[in-house]
Every structure is written in C-alpha cells, then in structure tokens.
KEKE-3310 file (N, C-alpha, C; in steps of 0.2 Angstrom, whole numbers, plus 5000, padded with zeros to 4 digits):
npx = (4682:4687:4687:4676:4663:4651:4639:4629:4613:4608:4596:4586:4574:4565:4575:4581:4593:4602:4600:4603:4616:4621:4619:4627:4639:4641:4641:4652:4669:4676:4670:4669:4662:4652:4643:4632:4627:4624:4624:4636:4644:4644:4650:4662:4668:4667:4677:4688:4691:4691:4701:4704:4692:4681:4667:4653:4641:4625:4615:4600:4586:4579:4584:4596:4603:4605:4613:4625:4627:4629:4642:4649:4646:4651:4663:4675:4670:4657:4640:4631:4616:4607:4590:4582:4572:4558:4550:4559:4560:4570:4579:4570:4567:4580:4582:4586:4585:4580:4588:4602:4611:4609:4614:4627:4631:4630:4640:4651:4651:4653:4648:4643:4632:4630:4620:4610:4609:4603:4603:4596:4598:4611:4610:4612:4602:4594:4584:4568:4562:4554:4542:4530:4514:4519:4531:4528:4520:4531:4539:4530:4529:4542:4541:4534:4533:4537:4533:4522:4508:4507:4512:4501:4491:4496:4497:4483:4478:4485:4480:4468:4469:4480:4486:4488:4504:4513:4520:4533:4540:4556:4561:4555:4548:4542:4534:4520:4516:4515:4509:4497:4500:4497:4508:4525:4535:4552:4557:4569:4568:4555:4546:4540:4541:4537:4530:4522:4520:4524:4530:4528:4535:4548:4566:4582:4592:4591:4596:4587:4575:4560:4548:4535:4519:4507:4490:4479:4467:4449:4442:4436:4442:4454:4455:4455:4467:4476:4474:4478:4491:4497:4495:4504:4498:4497:4493:4494:4483:4469:4474:4487:4503:4517:4534:4548:4564:4582:4587:4580:4573:4564:4554:4547:4534:4538:4548:4549:4555:4557:4571:4574:4565:4569:4567:4571:4576:4574:4578:4571:4578:4575:4586:4586:4595:4601:4613:4620:4623:4631:4633:4639:4632:4629:4625)
npy = (4887:4874:4864:4858:4846:4840:4828:4820:4813:4805:4801:4807:4821:4817:4813:4823:4831:4840:4853:4858:4855:4862:4876:4875:4874:4886:4895:4891:4889:4876:4865:4852:4837:4823:4811:4799:4784:4773:4767:4761:4767:4781:4780:4776:4787:4797:4791:4791:4805:4810:4816:4828:4836:4845:4849:4841:4840:4834:4831:4828:4817:4812:4799:4799:4810:4803:4793:4799:4805:4796:4792:4802:4803:4805:4811:4824:4831:4840:4840:4846:4852:4851:4851:4838:4829:4819:4821:4828:4829:4829:4840:4850:4852:4856:4868:4870:4875:4875:4885:4889:4899:4903:4892:4891:4904:4899:4890:4898:4905:4895:4889:4878:4867:4854:4839:4826:4809:4793:4774:4759:4744:4739:4750:4766:4781:4797:4805:4801:4785:4768:4755:4742:4749:4759:4755:4745:4753:4760:4751:4747:4759:4763:4756:4763:4779:4788:4804:4815:4812:4799:4793:4796:4788:4775:4774:4774:4762:4753:4753:4748:4735:4731:4722:4725:4726:4716:4721:4719:4724:4725:4729:4730:4742:4746:4737:4737:4744:4734:4726:4727:4736:4749:4756:4759:4772:4779:4795:4807:4820:4831:4827:4817:4821:4832:4842:4834:4831:4820:4818:4830:4836:4832:4833:4838:4839:4835:4823:4812:4800:4800:4788:4783:4776:4769:4765:4755:4764:4767:4770:4782:4791:4794:4806:4815:4811:4814:4828:4834:4829:4836:4849:4850:4845:4834:4823:4814:4801:4789:4782:4786:4785:4791:4789:4795:4792:4786:4775:4759:4743:4730:4717:4714:4708:4709:4711:4722:4739:4756:4767:4782:4785:4775:4759:4745:4729:4722:4712:4706:4704:4722:4735:4752:4766:4781:4793:4805:4822:4819:4822:4834:4849:4860:4877)
npz = (5237:5239:5248:5249:5243:5232:5232:5222:5220:5206:5203:5210:5211:5201:5192:5187:5188:5181:5179:5193:5193:5182:5187:5198:5192:5186:5196:5204:5201:5194:5202:5215:5212:5214:5205:5212:5211:5219:5237:5241:5232:5236:5249:5246:5239:5249:5258:5250:5248:5260:5268:5262:5261:5269:5271:5266:5254:5252:5239:5236:5241:5257:5260:5252:5260:5271:5267:5265:5278:5286:5285:5291:5304:5320:5317:5312:5301:5290:5287:5274:5264:5249:5246:5236:5235:5236:5249:5258:5272:5282:5278:5278:5292:5295:5291:5276:5259:5242:5236:5228:5230:5243:5250:5246:5252:5265:5266:5264:5276:5285:5297:5310:5319:5331:5331:5337:5332:5328:5331:5323:5327:5318:5309:5304:5307:5304:5304:5303:5307:5304:5306:5303:5297:5289:5285:5276:5267:5262:5256:5245:5239:5234:5222:5214:5204:5214:5222:5230:5229:5224:5236:5244:5238:5238:5252:5255:5248:5255:5269:5271:5269:5278:5292:5310:5318:5330:5345:5357:5371:5379:5391:5408:5411:5400:5397:5398:5387:5377:5363:5349:5335:5322:5316:5320:5324:5324:5330:5326:5322:5319:5308:5295:5281:5268:5277:5286:5302:5312:5325:5335:5345:5345:5345:5339:5348:5361:5365:5366:5358:5350:5352:5342:5344:5335:5336:5326:5318:5315:5299:5297:5306:5300:5293:5303:5309:5299:5297:5310:5309:5299:5304:5314:5327:5332:5346:5361:5363:5363:5352:5349:5356:5364:5367:5375:5374:5377:5373:5369:5368:5358:5351:5335:5324:5310:5297:5289:5287:5286:5284:5286:5276:5266:5260:5271:5278:5293:5306:5321:5338:5340:5342:5348:5349:5354:5347:5355:5350:5338:5325:5314:5307:5294:5297)
capx = (4678:4691:4687:4668:4662:4644:4636:4622:4609:4605:4589:4582:4570:4564:4581:4582:4598:4606:4599:4607:4624:4623:4619:4633:4646:4641:4643:4659:4674:4678:4666:4670:4655:4650:4636:4632:4622:4623:4626:4643:4648:4644:4654:4669:4670:4669:4683:4693:4691:4689:4706:4704:4686:4678:4660:4650:4634:4621:4610:4594:4581:4582:4589:4603:4606:4606:4618:4631:4628:4632:4650:4651:4644:4657:4669:4675:4667:4651:4635:4627:4611:4603:4586:4580:4569:4550:4548:4564:4559:4576:4581:4565:4569:4587:4582:4590:4581:4582:4590:4609:4615:4608:4618:4634:4632:4631:4646:4656:4650:4656:4646:4640:4630:4630:4614:4609:4607:4602:4604:4591:4602:4618:4609:4611:4596:4595:4577:4562:4563:4549:4540:4522:4511:4523:4537:4524:4520:4538:4541:4526:4530:4548:4539:4531:4537:4537:4529:4517:4501:4508:4512:4494:4487:4498:4494:4475:4478:4488:4477:4462:4472:4485:4485:4493:4509:4513:4526:4535:4546:4561:4561:4548:4546:4538:4530:4513:4514:4515:4502:4496:4500:4497:4515:4530:4540:4557:4559:4574:4565:4547:4542:4542:4543:4530:4527:4519:4524:4523:4532:4529:4538:4554:4571:4588:4598:4590:4599:4581:4571:4552:4545:4528:4515:4500:4485:4475:4461:4444:4444:4433:4447:4460:4455:4457:4474:4480:4473:4482:4499:4499:4495:4508:4494:4496:4494:4493:4475:4469:4477:4494:4507:4524:4539:4554:4569:4588:4588:4575:4574:4558:4553:4541:4533:4538:4555:4548:4555:4560:4576:4574:4561:4571:4565:4576:4573:4577:4576:4570:4576:4577:4588:4586:4600:4602:4619:4620:4627:4635:4633:4640:4628:4630:4619)
capy = (4881:4868:4859:4857:4841:4840:4822:4821:4808:4807:4798:4812:4826:4814:4812:4830:4835:4844:4861:4860:4855:4869:4881:4875:4875:4893:4899:4889:4888:4869:4862:4845:4834:4815:4808:4794:4779:4767:4769:4760:4773:4787:4778:4775:4794:4800:4788:4793:4812:4812:4820:4835:4839:4848:4850:4836:4842:4830:4834:4822:4817:4810:4793:4802:4813:4798:4789:4804:4807:4790:4792:4808:4803:4805:4814:4831:4833:4844:4839:4852:4849:4854:4846:4836:4823:4820:4823:4833:4831:4831:4846:4856:4853:4859:4875:4870:4875:4874:4891:4887:4904:4903:4886:4894:4908:4896:4886:4903:4907:4890:4888:4872:4864:4847:4836:4819:4803:4786:4768:4754:4738:4742:4754:4774:4785:4804:4808:4796:4777:4765:4749:4742:4751:4764:4752:4742:4758:4763:4745:4747:4766:4762:4753:4768:4784:4793:4809:4815:4810:4792:4790:4795:4782:4768:4773:4772:4755:4748:4754:4744:4727:4730:4720:4728:4721:4714:4724:4716:4727:4720:4732:4729:4748:4748:4731:4739:4745:4729:4725:4727:4743:4750:4758:4762:4776:4782:4801:4811:4826:4831:4826:4812:4825:4836:4844:4829:4831:4813:4819:4837:4839:4829:4838:4834:4841:4833:4816:4807:4799:4800:4782:4785:4770:4772:4759:4755:4767:4767:4775:4789:4795:4795:4813:4819:4810:4818:4835:4835:4828:4842:4855:4850:4845:4826:4822:4807:4799:4782:4779:4788:4786:4794:4787:4799:4787:4787:4768:4755:4737:4727:4713:4715:4702:4710:4714:4728:4745:4761:4770:4789:4785:4770:4753:4740:4723:4722:4707:4707:4710:4728:4740:4759:4769:4789:4795:4812:4827:4814:4824:4841:4850:4867:4881)
capz = (5240:5237:5254:5248:5239:5232:5232:5219:5218:5199:5203:5213:5208:5194:5187:5183:5192:5177:5181:5198:5191:5177:5190:5202:5188:5184:5202:5207:5197:5195:5209:5215:5213:5212:5203:5215:5209:5225:5243:5241:5228:5240:5254:5243:5237:5254:5261:5246:5248:5268:5271:5259:5261:5276:5270:5261:5252:5250:5234:5235:5247:5265:5259:5250:5265:5276:5265:5266:5285:5291:5284:5294:5311:5325:5314:5312:5295:5291:5282:5271:5260:5244:5245:5229:5236:5237:5255:5261:5280:5286:5275:5281:5299:5297:5287:5269:5255:5235:5233:5228:5233:5250:5252:5245:5258:5272:5266:5264:5283:5287:5304:5311:5325:5332:5331:5338:5327:5332:5328:5323:5326:5315:5304:5306:5305:5306:5303:5306:5304:5307:5304:5303:5291:5285:5282:5271:5262:5259:5251:5239:5236:5229:5215:5210:5202:5219:5222:5236:5227:5224:5242:5247:5235:5241:5259:5256:5246:5260:5275:5271:5270:5283:5299:5315:5320:5337:5348:5363:5374:5384:5398:5411:5411:5394:5394:5398:5380:5373:5360:5341:5332:5315:5315:5326:5322:5329:5327:5328:5320:5320:5302:5290:5275:5266:5282:5289:5308:5316:5332:5334:5351:5344:5345:5337:5352:5367:5367:5365:5352:5351:5349:5342:5344:5333:5335:5320:5320:5311:5294:5298:5310:5296:5291:5309:5310:5294:5298:5315:5308:5295:5307:5320:5332:5334:5353:5365:5364:5363:5346:5349:5362:5363:5372:5375:5376:5374:5371:5369:5364:5357:5346:5332:5320:5303:5295:5284:5289:5282:5287:5283:5270:5261:5263:5273:5280:5299:5310:5328:5342:5338:5347:5346:5353:5352:5348:5356:5346:5334:5318:5313:5301:5292:5299)
cpx = (4682:4690:4679:4667:4654:4643:4630:4619:4606:4598:4584:4578:4568:4569:4583:4587:4603:4606:4603:4614:4625:4624:4626:4640:4646:4643:4650:4663:4677:4676:4668:4664:4656:4644:4635:4626:4621:4626:4634:4647:4649:4649:4661:4672:4672:4675:4688:4695:4691:4695:4707:4697:4683:4671:4657:4643:4631:4615:4606:4589:4584:4586:4595:4607:4609:4613:4625:4632:4631:4640:4653:4651:4650:4663:4670:4672:4660:4647:4632:4621:4608:4597:4583:4576:4561:4547:4552:4562:4564:4579:4576:4566:4575:4588:4587:4584:4584:4586:4598:4613:4615:4613:4626:4636:4634:4638:4652:4657:4654:4655:4642:4637:4630:4623:4614:4608:4606:4602:4599:4595:4609:4616:4609:4605:4597:4589:4571:4563:4557:4547:4532:4520:4515:4529:4534:4523:4526:4540:4537:4528:4536:4547:4536:4535:4538:4533:4524:4510:4501:4508:4505:4490:4490:4497:4487:4474:4479:4484:4471:4463:4477:4483:4490:4499:4509:4520:4527:4541:4550:4560:4554:4545:4542:4534:4521:4510:4514:4508:4502:4496:4500:4504:4518:4534:4545:4559:4564:4572:4558:4544:4545:4545:4536:4526:4522:4522:4521:4524:4533:4533:4546:4559:4578:4594:4597:4592:4593:4579:4565:4550:4538:4524:4509:4496:4481:4468:4456:4445:4442:4438:4454:4461:4457:4464:4479:4480:4478:4490:4501:4499:4499:4504:4493:4498:4493:4485:4475:4471:4484:4497:4514:4528:4545:4559:4576:4590:4582:4576:4567:4559:4547:4540:4533:4546:4555:4549:4557:4564:4577:4571:4563:4569:4572:4572:4578:4575:4575:4576:4579:4580:4588:4591:4602:4610:4620:4625:4634:4637:4634:4636:4629:4623:4620)
cpy = (4875:4863:4857:4852:4841:4832:4822:4814:4809:4805:4802:4817:4823:4814:4819:4834:4840:4851:4863:4860:4861:4874:4881:4877:4883:4898:4898:4887:4880:4866:4855:4842:4827:4813:4801:4789:4773:4771:4767:4765:4779:4786:4779:4782:4797:4797:4791:4800:4814:4817:4827:4839:4840:4847:4845:4838:4836:4833:4828:4823:4814:4804:4795:4805:4808:4795:4792:4805:4801:4789:4798:4808:4801:4807:4822:4835:4835:4841:4845:4848:4854:4849:4844:4831:4824:4822:4829:4834:4833:4839:4852:4857:4857:4865:4875:4870:4875:4881:4890:4892:4905:4897:4889:4899:4905:4892:4891:4905:4901:4889:4882:4871:4857:4844:4829:4815:4797:4780:4763:4748:4742:4747:4761:4776:4792:4807:4804:4790:4774:4758:4748:4745:4755:4760:4747:4746:4759:4757:4746:4754:4766:4759:4758:4774:4790:4799:4809:4811:4802:4789:4790:4789:4776:4768:4771:4764:4750:4748:4749:4736:4726:4727:4723:4722:4721:4717:4721:4720:4723:4723:4732:4736:4750:4742:4732:4742:4741:4728:4726:4734:4744:4752:4760:4765:4778:4789:4805:4818:4825:4828:4820:4816:4828:4839:4840:4828:4824:4814:4827:4840:4836:4835:4835:4835:4839:4827:4811:4806:4798:4793:4783:4778:4772:4765:4760:4759:4766:4772:4782:4794:4797:4803:4817:4818:4814:4825:4837:4834:4834:4848:4855:4848:4838:4826:4815:4806:4792:4778:4780:4788:4787:4792:4791:4794:4789:4780:4764:4748:4733:4722:4715:4711:4704:4712:4720:4735:4750:4765:4777:4789:4779:4764:4748:4734:4722:4716:4709:4703:4717:4733:4747:4762:4776:4789:4802:4816:4823:4817:4832:4843:4858:4871:4888)
cpz = (5238:5243:5254:5242:5239:5229:5229:5218:5211:5198:5206:5209:5201:5189:5184:5187:5188:5178:5187:5196:5186:5182:5195:5198:5186:5190:5206:5201:5199:5201:5209:5217:5211:5210:5206:5213:5214:5230:5244:5237:5233:5246:5252:5241:5243:5257:5256:5246:5256:5270:5268:5259:5268:5276:5265:5260:5249:5246:5233:5240:5253:5265:5257:5256:5270:5275:5266:5273:5288:5291:5288:5301:5315:5322:5314:5305:5295:5285:5280:5266:5255:5243:5238:5230:5236:5243:5259:5269:5284:5284:5278:5288:5301:5293:5280:5265:5247:5232:5234:5231:5240:5253:5251:5250:5264:5272:5267:5272:5287:5296:5305:5318:5325:5334:5334:5331:5331:5327:5329:5322:5323:5311:5307:5304:5308:5306:5306:5302:5307:5304:5305:5296:5286:5282:5276:5265:5258:5254:5245:5236:5232:5223:5211:5207:5207:5218:5228:5234:5227:5231:5245:5244:5237:5248:5259:5254:5251:5267:5276:5272:5275:5289:5304:5316:5327:5339:5355:5366:5379:5390:5402:5412:5406:5393:5394:5392:5375:5369:5352:5339:5325:5312:5321:5323:5327:5326:5330:5326:5320:5314:5298:5283:5272:5271:5286:5296:5312:5324:5333:5340:5350:5343:5343:5342:5359:5370:5368:5358:5354:5348:5349:5340:5342:5332:5329:5322:5314:5304:5294:5302:5306:5294:5297:5310:5305:5295:5305:5314:5303:5298:5313:5326:5335:5342:5356:5365:5364:5358:5347:5356:5361:5369:5371:5378:5373:5372:5372:5365:5364:5352:5342:5326:5313:5303:5290:5288:5284:5287:5284:5276:5265:5266:5265:5277:5287:5303:5317:5332:5339:5343:5345:5351:5350:5353:5349:5353:5342:5327:5317:5306:5300:5294:5295)
residu = (MET:ASN:ASN:VAL:ALA:PHE:ILE:ILE:ASN:PRO:PHE:SER:ALA:GLN:LYS:ASN:TYR:GLN:PRO:PHE:LEU:THR:SER:LEU:GLN:LYS:ASN:LEU:GLU:ASN:PRO:ILE:PHE:TYR:LEU:SER:GLU:SER:VAL:ALA:GLY:THR:GLU:GLN:PHE:ILE:THR:GLU:ASN:PHE:ASP:LYS:ILE:ASP:ILE:PHE:VAL:ALA:VAL:GLY:GLY:ASP:GLY:THR:ILE:SER:SER:VAL:ALA:LYS:SER:LEU:ILE:ASN:THR:ASP:LYS:VAL:LEU:ALA:ILE:PHE:PRO:ALA:GLY:SER:GLY:ASN:GLY:PHE:SER:ASN:GLU:ASN:ASN:PHE:ASN:LYS:ASN:LEU:LYS:ASP:LEU:LEU:ALA:LYS:ILE:LYS:ASN:ASN:GLN:HIS:ARG:GLU:ILE:ASP:THR:PHE:MET:VAL:ASN:GLU:TYR:PHE:SER:ILE:ASN:VAL:SER:GLY:THR:GLY:PHE:ASP:GLY:LYS:VAL:THR:LYS:ALA:PHE:GLU:LYS:THR:SER:ARG:GLY:PHE:LYS:ASN:TYR:ILE:LYS:VAL:SER:LEU:GLN:THR:PHE:PHE:SER:TYR:LYS:PRO:VAL:GLU:VAL:GLN:PHE:LYS:SER:PRO:ASP:PHE:GLN:LYS:PHE:ASN:GLY:ASN:TYR:LEU:MET:ILE:ASN:VAL:ALA:ASN:THR:ARG:GLN:PHE:GLY:ASN:ASN:ALA:TYR:ILE:ALA:PRO:HIS:ALA:SER:THR:VAL:ASP:GLY:LEU:ALA:GLU:VAL:VAL:LEU:VAL:LYS:LYS:PHE:PRO:PHE:TRP:TYR:SER:GLY:ILE:PHE:ALA:PHE:ASN:MET:PHE:SER:LYS:ASN:LEU:GLU:GLU:ASN:LYS:TYR:ILE:THR:TYR:LEU:SER:VAL:SER:ASP:ILE:GLU:PHE:THR:VAL:ASN:THR:GLU:ASP:TRP:HIS:LEU:ASP:GLY:ASP:TYR:ASN:ARG:ILE:LYS:SER:PRO:VAL:SER:ILE:LYS:VAL:LEU:PRO:HIS:SER:LEU:LYS:ILE:LEU:VAL)
# end
C-alpha cells in the first residue's frame, strides 16, 4: 500500500491518536503517515506527495476530513476516512467506521465513487455548513473540550440569548423567503453529525444542496425539533423551509459561520455553488 497516505489530526479523539497509529503500524509495514497540526501543514503534505499517493486517508473529524478533501477536489485522487471526531457526520453518511481492518480492506479493493461538494464564497465544504445560531454555537463550542454533552450545553445556553439573523436573497425567485431566521444551513449530506439529520432528503449525487431555513421557535418546540431531527423526520412546517438549489446568493447580518463544523468568519454577500461529482471517495 505504498500509494496510500494517512493524515492524522493529533487533536482529534481527545488527542488520543496513539492507539490508531500503533494499530496501523501493526497492520501495515512502514505506512506513510503525517501528524498534522494545521490546515497549512495538511495542504503542504498533500502537495509534496501528490504525484506518488493515490489515496489520502483523513484520520479525524469532519473538519479534518474537509481540510484533506479540499486539496483533492477536481483531481484524480481518492479520499478515504478513519473517523475520530466528536460528530463524524460525513463519515457516517459515507459508510466509514472505526474498524481499521474494514478500512484497509476497502483500500485494497480500491473502488470509489464521485460525490458533490459545494463552495461558500471561496471556501470548500463537503458536509453541512451554516450561519446564525449554529455558527454562534460552533464559535463557543470550540472554546470547550468538545464532546456531544458540551455541544448540547452550549446550544441551550445560546438559544435563550440569541437573536435571529436577517437574510436577504438576491434572486427574485427566492425573495419571498427574505426574513429573520434562527439559523441557515447548507447541506450536502443529511446530517450534522451524531445522527442529527438536519436535511433528511439531501443527497451527495444530485447536483443540489439543501438550504435549510429555520425560524426561531418557542422553547417548548425544541424537544419536538430535536426528536424529529434525530429520527430523520424533519419536514417543512411554519418553522422550517427547504430550498433545493445548485447555486444561490444572499446577504446575512452576521459573519459567524461554521464550515463542516469548524468556525469561520465569512462576509456577505454569500454565494453558494454546488460542484457536481467533484470529489472521489472510497467505497
């Protein structure tokens, strides 16, 4: 497997990457791996090894996967995943698990498929990105020790104080949806992570992204919202609107975004554009 490289985020899985590395070295003779402590470092490693590596394995959470994937978009290189994050939404949606032998069998089989990605202005995204409430939550969550319980805690703390953001769409076709929203998400797959399905009908192969507009709802509805999200039953109602688009442009009065779970500042106007069949992924 000399044509495979493993890019490991040493900060994922509560910085407990050594068991994976030990297992990798037991199963493969002299595996090629890189411990990445920055996005720039990941990009440099991929660039330096691009000509001799066919499959790049991202070992980490959705943010790690996204940082690897963006260097592989619109190339002949293949992305593979060993999930080691707190949510693992993209991994779940693409049938990767924490069994190294399963992953090595997939690599040996060397089959892949092509999936869509999308851009938020100049930034690539592969899973779910958004602004509003969850952008603010992500900003606060990154100051914690991560984990699902901390995410819920930060979400509840933010919910009571957060004021909806104002969204204005550029196209006349969408201007009837102008207004104030708790959050706006752009979904390439169905879930954030932890099996929370924000866009149950999203697909990575239809050339479309699901723009999910969520109005601020009363606190009593939060339990219903959460139940429907975790049971894959979110549907349009007076609080939720879905727009299936290949591209869309709007302004929003906040710069707090999350891109595949990682916090970013993005200025308006915001342009969303789907890149159909732009990423090869191992199956």
